[in-house]
N, C-alpha and C positions, 0 to 999 in steps of 0.2 A: 820380480815375479808377479804375475797378474793374479788378482783375486778372482776366485771362481764364485759367481753369484748370478743374481737375476738381472735382466736388463731393464727393470722398472715397469714391466707390463703386469696385467692382472691375469690370474689363473681363471680357468672356467668355473671352478668352485667358488671363488670370490665373487665373480659376476652373478652366479646363481643365488648366492646368499643376499646380495644387494637387491636383486630383483624380487626375491621372496619378501624381504623387509618392506620394500615399496608396495608390494601387493597387499601385505597385511595392513599397512598404514592406510591405503586407499579403502580397504574393506571396512575399516573403523570410521574413517572420516566421511566417506561418500554418503552413507545413510543419514548422518547428522546434517550434512549440507542439504540434502533433498528435503528433510523434515523442516529445516529452517525456511526454505522457500514457501512451503505450505503454511507454516506458522506466520510468515510475513503477511500473507493475504488475510489471515485471521486478525493479526495485530493491526494491519492497516484498516480493515473493516471496522474493528472496534474503535480505532482512532477516529474514523470518519463518523461513526455514530455519535461519538462524544462531541465532535466538532459541529455536527449538524444541530445537536441539542443546544450547544453553546451559541450558535448563530441565532437560533430561535429565541433563546433567552436575551441575547443582545438586542434583537429587534424589539422585543417587548420593553426592555429597560430604556433604550434610546428613543423609542417611538418612531424608528425608521426601519423600513423593510430591509432585509438582508437577502442576497441571492448567492447561491452556490452554483458556479458554472463547471460542468464536467467535460472532460475530453477522455479519450480512450486510455490515456496514461497519467491522468492527474485531475486536479480540481483547484479552483481558486474562489475567493470570496469577494463580494462587492456589497456596498451599501448605497441606499438612495441618497444622493446629494441634495443640496438646497435648490438646485435648478431643475430637479426632476429627472436627472440622469444617474444611472448607477456608476459608481467609481470604486476602484479597489479599496477594500476595507483596510484600515490601519491596524498596526500591532502585530506582534510575532505570532499570536494564536491564530489569526486569520490570514496568514501569509499563503501564497500559492504553494501547492504541494504536488510533488511528483510521486507516483507509485514506485515501489521497489522493482528492481529488474525482474522480468519474468511475470509481472502482474499487470492486469489491465482492467478497465471498467467496461462492463457489457450491459446490454439491456436499456440503453438510454432512450431508445425510441425517437419520436419526433422532438421531444423537449430535452435539451441538454442542460437544463437548469432547474433548481429547486428554489422557490421563493418563500420566505417566511415574512408575513405581514407584521405590522406593529402590534396587532392584537394577538399574535402568536399562531395564527392560522397559517397553514402551509399548503403547498400543492402536493397531491398524492403522487407517489413514485415507487418504482421497484427497480433497483439497480443491483448489479453484482460486481464484487471484486473477485477476479478469476485468476488462478494460476494453474499450472499443469497438475498440481496435487490436490485441487479442491477449489471451492469458492465460498464467498461470504455474501449472503443476501441481505440487502438493506431495504426496508420498507418504510414509507411514510404515508400518513393519511391526511385528509383535509383539515384535521384539527391541529396539525403540526407535530403530532407524536411520531417519533422515529424509533425503530427497533432493528436489530440485526440478528442473523442466525448463521452459524458456520455450517457448511456442507462439505462432505468429502474428506 
């Protein structure tokens, strides 16, 4: 005798329950993900402020100028070598860095680099770390002082 039962498919009710659970999970997770992208720009902006201050301090301590070269999606550090040419800075603190996905650097203007002299003086600049959820403004003055402000 053949057993009467289901053929292994899903009922409409089961499919609706699964879709409802997926919708609820997306409703909870999606806002957190979008906030994390905005926080990433702020976090990267604060990191960059700290690294620029460290580069200035390193220039003073070593007596050699430090340069930070910017692209739209990252930045790297260089120091003046013995032969008068900038070369990549050594050490993990001053390694080349890439911005998080969805973030970019804007407002570079003509100059895509910031230089800190051995006396601690720096070039004036205004750049922004930008995401779809806001941006972080970094400013530096001719005295080498760097500060940052989150927007958005």
